[in-house]
N, C-alpha and C positions, 0 to 999 in steps of 0.2 A: 598631177592628176592622181586620184586615189582609185585603186582597182581592188575589188574584193578578192582575196585569196589568190593573187597572181604571183607567181614566182618568176623572176627574170634572172637568167644566167649571164654572168660575165665570163669573158674569155679567161680560161685558166681556173675557174671556180670548180670546186669539187661537186660531184652529183649530190643533190640533197642539201647543199649549202643554202643558208638563208638568202633571200633576195636582197639586193642593195637598197639602201634607204631605210627609213624608219618603218616599223610595223607595230601593230598592236590594235586593240579594239578602238573603233571610231566612236567618239562621244555621241554622234548623231544616230548611228545605225546599230552599234554594238558588233558590227562585222569586223573581222580581222582585215586590215588594209595594209597595202604596201604602196609607197610612193613610186610612181613610174616616171622615168626621165623622158623629156620631150625635147625636140629640136624644131626650130622654125627656120623657114627658108624664104628669103626675099629673092625671087627669081629674076635675073636680068640676063640680057644677051651677052654682056661682057663680064660682069661680076655678079656673083651670087652670094648674098649675105646669109650668114649662118649665126644662129644663137642656140645655146643649149641651156637647159634648166639645171639648177643646182640639184644636189641629191635629195633635198627636202621638197623640191617642187615649189619653191617660194620665189626665187630670183632667176631672171634670165641673164645669161652672160654672153656677150657677143664674142664670136670667134673670128679668126682671119677669114676673109672672103675666099671663095673658090672661083676658078675661071668658069664662065658660062659658055665659052666658045665651042666646047666639045661635050655634047650631052653624054656620051658613053663614059668619058673620063669623069664628068661630074657625078654620074650615077655610081661609078666605082668609088669615088671619094666619099660620097654619102653612105654607101654600103659599109665602108671601113669605119666611118664615124658611128653608124648605128651599132656595129659590133663592139667597138672600143668603149662606147659610152653606155652600152646596154639600153639603147633607146626603146621605148615602148610605143612611140607615136611621132610622126612628122607632121608639122603644121606648115602647110604651103600657103603663102599669101596669095589671095585671089584679087587681082587688080580690076575691080569693077569700075564701070563708067560712073560718072558723078550722079547719073539718074538711077543707078542700081543695076543696069543691064550688064550682061556679060559680053564684052567685046572680044576682039582677037587675042588680046593679051591674057584675058581670063581663060579663054579656051586653050591657049598654049599652056598655062599653068595647070589646068586640069589634065591635059595630055601628059605633061611632065609628072604630075602626081601619080597618075596611073602607072607610068613606067617605073617610077621610084618604088611604089608598092610591089610591083611585079618583081623588080630586081632584088629588093631587100626582104620582102615578106613582112615589113613593118607597116602597120596601118597608117594611112594618110588622111588628115582632115584639112579642110580649107577654111580660111578666115579672111574676111574682107580686109584688105590692106590699104584702102583709100587713105591717102594723106600721111601714111606712116613715114615715107621718105622725107616729106616736107617737115614733119614734126621732128624727125631725127636730125635733119640738117639744122633746124632752128636750135635744138638743144646742144648740138655740137658747137654752134656759133656762140651760144650763151656761155659755154664752158671755156671759151677763149681759144679754141683751136684755129689754126690758119686754114685757108681754103684747100691748100694742097694736101695737108694731112687729113682733113675732113673727107676728101674724096675717097681715100683708101679705106675709111671707116664707116662711111655713110650707109652702105648696104647692110653690113652686119648690125649697125645701130638700129636700122629699120626692122631687121629680123628680131632683135631683142625687144623692141616695142611690141611687135606682133605677138611674140611668145609671152611676154609679160601680161598683155591683154588677155590672152587665152587662159593663162594660169589664174589670173585674178577672177575671171568669169567662172572658172570651175570651183573656186573657193566660195563664191557667193551662192552657188547652187545648193 
């Protein structure tokens, strides 16, 4: 995502150091822009899939899943990730019902997103995640992985699909 005149500090960076990523005038607006890193979360009760954008904001990279069994430990892990990666935004998957309504799972995702933003100070956005896990599972199967190894990667693969969709939509705007 491109943000006008935003400076993002990394741990250990000197005050006034340039922000990470590429910067320079945008061809569309003429504003000086800096690429902001983003992370997507596929929230599950057992495993939480994580994906982080590259420094150019072009590709989503799956990361190892985090445990979803303890919300406080999960929030701590995501706070560490936000600091280490100089994240500017979290994208939380919103598991809407097939008819578009927000059910219990979507309400849980919104509560978690609010807690994440309060804990990290990093803005949270929500994105419809319907069928991302199904699509991720299909792609992992096509790639030739076995069911056992796919199980440990499916949640982060779904998070990567979510993040890639979010980044692609931002480039089209």
